[in-house]
C-alpha positions as CSV (number, residue, x, y, z in Angstrom):
1,M,20.4,19.4,11.8
2,V,18.4,17.8,9.0
3,T,17.8,14.1,9.8
4,R,17.1,11.3,7.3
5,K,13.5,11.3,8.5
6,D,13.2,15.0,7.6
7,L,14.6,14.3,4.2
8,L,12.3,11.4,3.7
9,L,9.2,13.4,4.5
10,R,10.3,16.1,2.0
11,A,10.8,13.4,-0.6
12,L,7.4,12.0,0.0
13,V,5.8,15.4,-0.4
14,S,7.7,15.8,-3.6
15,A,6.6,12.4,-4.8
16,L,2.9,13.2,-4.2
17,V,3.3,16.4,-6.2
18,S,5.0,14.7,-9.1
19,I,2.4,12.0,-9.2
20,S,-0.4,14.5,-9.6
21,L,1.5,16.3,-12.4
22,S,2.9,13.3,-14.2
23,P,1.5,12.5,-17.7
24,L,2.9,8.9,-17.4
25,T,0.3,7.0,-15.3
26,A,-0.5,3.4,-14.9
27,G,-2.3,1.9,-17.8
28,Q,-1.1,4.7,-20.2
29,M,0.5,3.4,-23.3
30,H,3.2,4.7,-25.6
31,A,2.2,5.3,-29.2
32,T,3.5,1.9,-30.1
33,G,0.8,0.4,-27.8
34,K,3.3,-0.8,-25.2
35,M,3.5,0.2,-21.6
36,A,5.7,3.4,-21.1
37,F,8.5,3.1,-18.6
38,Q,10.6,6.0,-17.3
39,I,13.3,6.4,-14.6
40,S,14.3,9.7,-13.1
41,V,16.8,10.8,-10.4
42,L,15.9,14.0,-8.6
43,D,17.7,16.0,-5.9
44,K,16.0,17.2,-2.7
45,N,14.6,20.2,-4.5
46,G,13.0,18.2,-7.3
47,V,15.6,19.1,-9.9
48,T,16.4,16.4,-12.4
49,I,19.8,14.8,-12.1
50,A,19.3,12.1,-14.7
51,N,16.4,10.8,-16.8
52,S,15.9,7.8,-19.1
53,G,13.2,9.3,-21.2
54,A,10.0,7.4,-21.8
55,G,10.6,3.8,-23.0
56,D,8.2,1.9,-25.3
57,S,8.9,-1.6,-24.0
58,S,8.3,-3.6,-20.8
59,S,11.8,-2.7,-19.5
60,I,14.2,0.2,-19.3
61,T,17.7,1.0,-18.0
62,L,19.3,4.2,-16.8
63,D,23.1,4.6,-16.6
64,F,24.5,7.8,-15.2
65,D,27.4,9.4,-13.3
66,H,26.6,11.2,-10.1
67,E,27.7,11.0,-6.4
68,Y,24.5,10.8,-4.4
69,Q,23.7,13.6,-1.9
70,P,21.3,13.9,1.0
71,G,17.7,14.1,-0.3
72,D,18.3,12.5,-3.7
73,H,15.6,10.2,-4.8
74,I,14.7,7.8,-7.6
75,V,11.4,7.9,-9.4
76,L,10.1,5.0,-11.5
77,R,7.0,5.2,-13.7
78,G,5.3,2.4,-15.5
79,S,3.4,-0.7,-14.5
80,R,1.9,-1.1,-11.0
81,R,3.5,-4.5,-10.9
82,I,7.2,-3.7,-11.4
83,A,10.5,-5.3,-10.9
84,V,13.3,-2.8,-10.0
85,R,17.0,-2.9,-9.4
86,L,17.8,0.5,-7.8
87,D,21.6,0.0,-8.1
88,Q,23.9,-2.4,-9.8
89,N,25.0,-3.6,-6.3
90,F,21.4,-3.9,-5.0
91,S,19.0,-6.8,-5.1
92,E,16.1,-6.8,-7.5
93,C,12.7,-6.1,-5.9
94,L,9.3,-7.3,-7.1
95,L,6.9,-4.5,-6.2
96,Y,3.1,-4.0,-6.3
97,L,2.2,-0.3,-6.3
98,P,-1.0,1.0,-4.7
99,D,-3.9,2.6,-6.6
100,F,-3.0,6.2,-5.7
101,S,0.5,5.8,-7.1
102,H,-0.7,5.8,-10.7
103,G,2.2,3.4,-11.5
104,Q,4.9,5.7,-9.8
105,F,7.4,4.6,-7.2
106,D,9.6,7.1,-5.3
107,F,12.6,5.8,-3.4
108,M,14.9,8.0,-1.2
109,V,18.5,7.1,-1.7
110,P,20.9,6.4,1.2
111,Y,24.1,8.2,0.1
112,G,27.8,7.6,0.3
113,R,30.0,4.6,1.2
114,A,28.7,2.8,4.3
115,E,25.9,5.4,4.5
116,Q,27.2,6.5,7.9
117,Q,25.3,9.7,8.0
118,T,22.0,8.2,7.0
119,G,22.2,5.2,9.4
120,S,20.5,3.0,6.8
121,A,20.6,-0.8,6.9
122,Y,21.2,-1.2,3.2
123,P,24.3,-2.9,1.8
124,P,27.2,-0.4,2.1
125,E,28.4,-0.7,-1.5
126,S,24.9,0.1,-2.8
127,F,24.4,3.7,-4.0
128,A,28.1,4.4,-3.3
129,G,30.5,6.0,-5.8
130,R,29.7,7.9,-9.0
131,T,28.6,5.3,-11.5
132,H,25.2,3.9,-11.2
133,R,22.7,1.7,-13.2
134,I,19.0,1.5,-12.4
135,E,16.7,-1.0,-14.1
136,A,12.9,-1.5,-14.2
137,R,10.7,-4.0,-15.9
138,A,7.2,-5.5,-15.8
139,F,6.6,-8.7,-14.0
140,T,7.0,-11.9,-16.1
141,H,4.1,-14.4,-16.4
142,R,6.2,-16.8,-14.3
143,E,6.6,-14.2,-11.5
144,R,2.9,-13.5,-11.5
145,N,1.9,-17.2,-11.2
146,S,4.8,-19.0,-9.4
147,Y,4.9,-20.2,-5.8
148,R,7.4,-17.9,-4.0
149,N,8.2,-15.9,-0.9
150,L,5.7,-13.0,-1.3
151,A,7.2,-11.1,1.7
152,L,10.7,-10.5,0.1
153,N,11.3,-6.8,-0.6
154,P,14.8,-5.3,-0.2
155,C,13.4,-2.0,-1.3
156,D,11.0,-1.6,1.6
157,A,11.7,1.4,3.8
158,W,10.6,3.0,7.0
159,L,7.6,5.4,6.7
160,P,5.9,7.6,9.2
161,E,2.7,6.0,10.6
162,E,0.5,8.6,8.9
163,M,2.0,7.9,5.5
164,P,0.4,5.2,3.3
165,A,2.7,2.5,1.9
166,R,4.3,3.6,-1.4
167,A,4.9,-0.1,-2.5
168,F,4.2,-3.6,-1.3
169,P,5.1,-5.8,0.4
170,H,5.5,-3.3,3.2
171,S,6.3,-4.0,6.8
172,S,5.6,-2.0,10.0
173,T,5.8,-2.3,13.7
174,N,4.9,-0.5,17.0
175,S,8.5,-0.7,18.2
176,Y,12.2,-0.9,17.1
177,A,15.0,-0.4,19.5
178,R,16.3,3.2,20.0
179,N,14.7,4.2,16.7
180,L,17.8,2.8,14.9
181,F,17.5,1.7,11.3
182,D,19.5,-1.4,12.1
183,F,16.4,-2.7,14.0
184,A,13.5,-1.4,11.8
185,A,10.7,-3.6,10.5
186,R,11.9,-3.6,6.9
187,N,15.0,-5.5,7.9
188,A,13.0,-8.7,8.3
189,I,12.0,-8.9,4.6
190,D,15.3,-7.7,2.9
191,G,16.6,-11.3,2.2
192,A,19.7,-11.0,4.4
193,K,19.9,-14.0,6.7
194,Q,23.3,-13.8,8.5
195,N,22.1,-14.0,12.1
196,G,25.1,-14.7,14.3
197,H,25.5,-11.0,15.4
198,H,23.4,-7.9,15.7
199,G,23.8,-4.3,14.5
200,V,24.8,-2.9,11.1
201,W,24.6,-4.7,7.7
202,P,24.6,-7.6,7.1
203,Y,23.3,-8.3,10.6
204,Q,20.3,-5.9,10.6
205,S,17.1,-7.3,12.1
206,W,13.7,-6.3,13.3
207,G,14.7,-5.7,16.9
208,P,12.0,-4.1,19.1
209,E,12.4,-2.7,22.6
210,Q,12.1,-5.2,25.5
211,R,8.4,-4.9,25.8
212,L,5.6,-7.4,26.0
213,D,3.2,-5.7,23.6
214,V,5.3,-5.6,20.4
215,W,4.0,-6.6,17.0
216,W,5.2,-6.8,13.4
217,K,3.0,-6.5,10.4
218,L,3.3,-7.3,6.7
219,E,0.9,-5.8,4.1
220,F,0.6,-7.2,0.5
221,G,-1.6,-4.4,-0.9
222,R,-3.8,-6.8,-2.7
223,P,-5.2,-10.3,-2.0
224,V,-2.7,-13.2,-2.1
225,E,-2.9,-16.9,-1.2
226,L,-0.6,-18.1,1.6
227,D,0.0,-21.5,3.1
228,K,3.4,-21.1,4.9
229,I,5.2,-18.5,7.0
230,G,8.9,-18.8,7.9
231,L,10.6,-17.1,10.9
232,M,14.4,-16.8,11.5
233,N,15.7,-15.7,14.9
234,R,18.5,-13.3,15.3
235,A,20.8,-15.8,17.1
236,D,23.5,-13.6,18.7
237,F,23.5,-15.8,21.8
238,P,24.1,-15.1,24.7
239,H,23.3,-11.5,23.9
240,D,20.0,-12.5,22.6
241,S,17.1,-14.6,23.8
242,Y,14.2,-15.7,21.5
243,W,10.4,-15.6,21.5
244,K,9.1,-19.0,22.5
245,S,5.6,-18.5,21.2
246,A,3.5,-16.0,19.2
247,E,0.2,-15.6,17.4
248,I,-0.2,-14.8,13.7
249,E,-3.3,-12.8,12.9
250,F,-4.5,-12.8,9.3
251,S,-6.7,-10.2,7.5
252,D,-9.5,-12.8,7.1
253,G,-9.9,-12.9,10.9
254,S,-8.2,-16.2,11.4
255,R,-5.3,-16.8,13.9
256,L,-2.5,-19.2,14.1
257,S,-0.7,-20.0,17.5
258,I,2.9,-21.0,17.0
259,Q,5.7,-22.4,19.1
260,I,9.2,-21.1,18.4
261,T,12.5,-22.7,19.4
262,D,16.0,-21.2,19.8
263,S,17.2,-22.6,16.5
264,A,19.3,-20.3,14.2
265,S,17.7,-21.9,11.2
266,L,14.5,-20.8,9.4
267,Q,11.5,-22.2,11.2
268,E,8.5,-22.9,9.0
269,F,4.8,-22.9,10.0
270,K,2.4,-24.4,7.5
271,F,-1.4,-24.0,7.5
272,P,-4.4,-24.5,5.2
273,Q,-4.3,-22.0,2.3
274,R,-5.6,-18.5,3.2
275,R,-6.5,-15.6,1.0
276,V,-5.3,-12.5,2.8
277,T,-4.1,-9.0,2.3
278,W,-1.9,-8.8,5.4
279,F,-0.8,-10.7,8.5
280,R,0.5,-9.6,11.9
281,I,2.8,-11.4,14.4
282,A,1.7,-10.5,17.9
283,K,1.5,-11.9,21.4
284,L,5.2,-12.6,21.4
285,V,6.3,-14.3,24.6
286,P,10.1,-14.1,25.3
287,A,12.0,-17.0,26.7
288,D,14.0,-14.6,28.8
289,S,12.5,-11.1,29.2
290,T,15.8,-9.6,30.4
291,K,17.4,-10.2,27.0
292,W,16.8,-8.9,23.4
293,C,14.5,-10.9,21.1
294,S,14.7,-10.2,17.3
295,L,13.9,-11.7,13.9
296,I,16.4,-11.6,11.1
297,E,13.9,-12.7,8.5
298,V,10.2,-13.3,7.9
299,E,9.0,-15.3,4.8
300,A,5.5,-15.7,3.5
301,W,5.0,-18.4,0.9
302,G,2.2,-18.5,-1.6
303,R,0.9,-17.2,-4.9
304,D,0.0,-13.8,-6.2
305,L,-3.6,-13.4,-7.6
């Protein structure tokens, strides 16, 4: 049986090949002098399902009819700072692409209503049906300079440890319960904050195994300035407990010890402004080690550089 992880690995290999062959790379301009954007939808064998053609402006839209199948993936080319809406029923994502991407982002599509066969934690109406719209645009000046939650990324996805991140912000962890997507690291930065239950969307969370060595990490892919981190417990009490304390480690070598309560509301932890490329939440101490501890959402407030 071909699993979602198998299909993801195939898509990643396909993406790396297409990056090396693509004439549309970051910084390459259309004849008009504007950044060229392009959206393609490919099947598991790399055959094109739909293509926008190369645009000559800072935004582009692709409308098409197709019922997604296992292994289908969306390829976006253009700026390394790109705002994307992967489906008309999906949230927009502000992404920063790594150097090796050459301005290309590859996203493997969960398919079908409720995505039962993929086990994904994305909203069930997203990517369902036959009619789809994909949009991509460059960051606005305001988005580049505003004070915002730099952790938010509904497009984040699980990746094998040996694979480099394809877009930032990107989350990772050393543990998620029973290897279910409902409890993967990416669920803590998808913007969904309904925390009265656990399990499938909209109650997906970062839910590690009941261990004392777990950690959760967020990478920005470039330097950013932060001064506040927010944590929201999964508050499915009494099924859940909560972590009463933790340590936040920053890429600049600094650390911040925090005390966490059992509140279901977002808990904010402010600190002097730090310029960092990542942070990690570790040394998590459960209030009750016999119960599950999870985070519904993690926020990181600051400015892009």
